C-alpha positions as CSV (number, residue, x, y, z in Angstrom):
1,X,-26.5,-34.7,-2.1
2,X,-24.9,-36.9,-5.2
3,X,-27.3,-39.2,-6.6
4,X,-26.3,-42.9,-6.9
5,X,-24.8,-44.8,-9.5
6,X,-22.9,-40.9,-10.9
7,X,-19.2,-40.5,-11.0
8,X,-17.5,-37.3,-9.8
9,X,-15.5,-35.6,-12.8
10,X,-11.5,-36.3,-12.9
11,X,-9.6,-33.3,-13.6
12,X,-5.6,-33.1,-14.8
13,X,-3.3,-33.0,-12.2
14,X,-1.6,-29.8,-11.5
15,X,2.3,-29.4,-12.4
16,X,4.1,-27.6,-8.7
17,X,7.1,-25.9,-9.6
18,X,9.8,-27.8,-9.5
19,X,12.4,-27.1,-6.5
20,X,14.7,-24.4,-6.2
21,X,18.4,-25.3,-7.4
22,X,20.9,-26.5,-5.2
23,X,22.8,-23.3,-5.1
24,X,20.2,-21.2,-3.7
25,X,17.3,-19.0,-5.4
26,X,15.6,-19.2,-8.5
27,X,17.1,-18.9,-12.0
28,X,16.4,-15.6,-13.6
29,X,14.2,-15.8,-16.7
30,X,16.2,-16.3,-20.0
31,X,17.8,-12.7,-21.3
32,X,17.5,-11.3,-18.0
33,X,20.5,-11.0,-15.5
34,X,20.5,-12.2,-12.4
35,X,19.1,-9.1,-9.7
36,X,21.9,-7.7,-7.6
37,X,22.3,-9.3,-4.4
38,X,23.3,-6.0,-2.2
39,X,19.4,-4.5,-3.8
40,X,17.2,-6.4,-1.7
41,X,19.4,-6.3,1.2
42,X,18.5,-3.2,3.7
43,X,15.6,-0.5,3.4
44,X,16.8,2.6,3.3
45,X,18.1,4.5,6.5
46,X,16.0,7.8,6.9
47,X,17.5,7.9,10.2
48,X,20.5,10.2,8.8
49,X,17.8,12.5,7.7
50,X,18.3,15.6,9.5
51,X,14.5,16.8,11.5
52,X,12.7,19.4,9.7
53,X,13.7,22.8,10.6
54,X,11.3,26.0,11.0
55,X,12.0,27.1,7.4
56,X,11.2,23.8,6.1
57,X,7.5,23.6,8.1
58,X,6.9,27.3,6.6
59,X,7.8,25.8,2.7
60,X,5.2,22.6,3.3
61,X,2.6,25.0,5.2
62,X,3.3,27.2,1.8
63,X,2.9,24.7,0.1
64,X,-0.4,23.6,1.1
65,X,-4.1,25.4,1.1
66,X,-7.6,24.7,1.5
67,X,-7.8,22.2,-1.9
68,X,-6.2,18.9,-1.3
69,X,-2.8,18.1,-3.0
70,X,-1.0,15.1,-3.5
71,X,2.4,14.6,-0.7
72,X,4.1,13.6,-3.9
73,X,3.3,17.0,-5.6
74,X,4.4,18.9,-1.8
75,X,7.9,16.8,-2.1
76,X,8.5,17.9,-5.7
77,X,7.6,21.4,-4.9
78,X,8.8,21.5,-1.7
79,X,12.2,19.9,-2.8
80,X,12.2,18.9,1.0
81,X,13.3,14.4,1.5
82,X,10.2,12.8,1.6
83,X,10.7,11.8,5.8
84,X,10.9,15.2,6.4
85,X,7.4,16.0,4.3
86,X,6.1,13.0,6.1
87,X,7.1,14.0,9.4
88,X,5.9,17.9,9.0
89,X,2.2,16.0,8.2
90,X,2.3,14.5,11.2
91,X,2.7,17.3,13.4
92,X,0.0,19.3,11.4
93,X,-2.2,16.3,11.5
94,X,-1.5,16.2,15.3
95,X,-1.4,20.0,15.9
96,X,-5.4,19.7,14.2
97,X,-4.0,21.9,11.1
98,X,-4.2,19.0,8.5
99,X,-7.3,17.3,6.4
100,X,-6.4,14.1,5.0
101,X,-8.7,13.5,1.9
102,X,-9.1,10.3,-0.6
103,X,-6.5,9.4,-2.1
104,X,-4.0,10.1,-0.1
105,X,-4.5,14.1,-0.6
106,X,-3.7,16.5,2.2
107,X,-5.4,19.9,2.6
108,X,-4.7,22.7,5.5
109,X,-7.3,23.7,7.9
110,X,-7.0,27.3,8.9
111,X,-6.8,27.6,12.6
112,X,-9.9,28.8,14.5
113,X,-9.8,32.3,16.2
């Protein structure tokens, strides 16, 4: 509750950014070229990437082990396209052969005999 006779402090008004120019978009900061229009168009089409083959699966399984490994390391080590590595990891995960760890690391779970 506010005591009678007290005043609410006043704060300076905040200035809002001006509206974008009539041509559309914000101008680039000084000394920086404007962004290329194609750069923000569409994300890359990964559907053109061929599905992983048996040799690709073998390469990923050989690179995996009981020690947690980063997915980026798997991609670099195997030389496969990231979409292919993620597809193989999904297949292994659905088969119950992949364990996910904190930080996005993965390790191979040996099948029970």
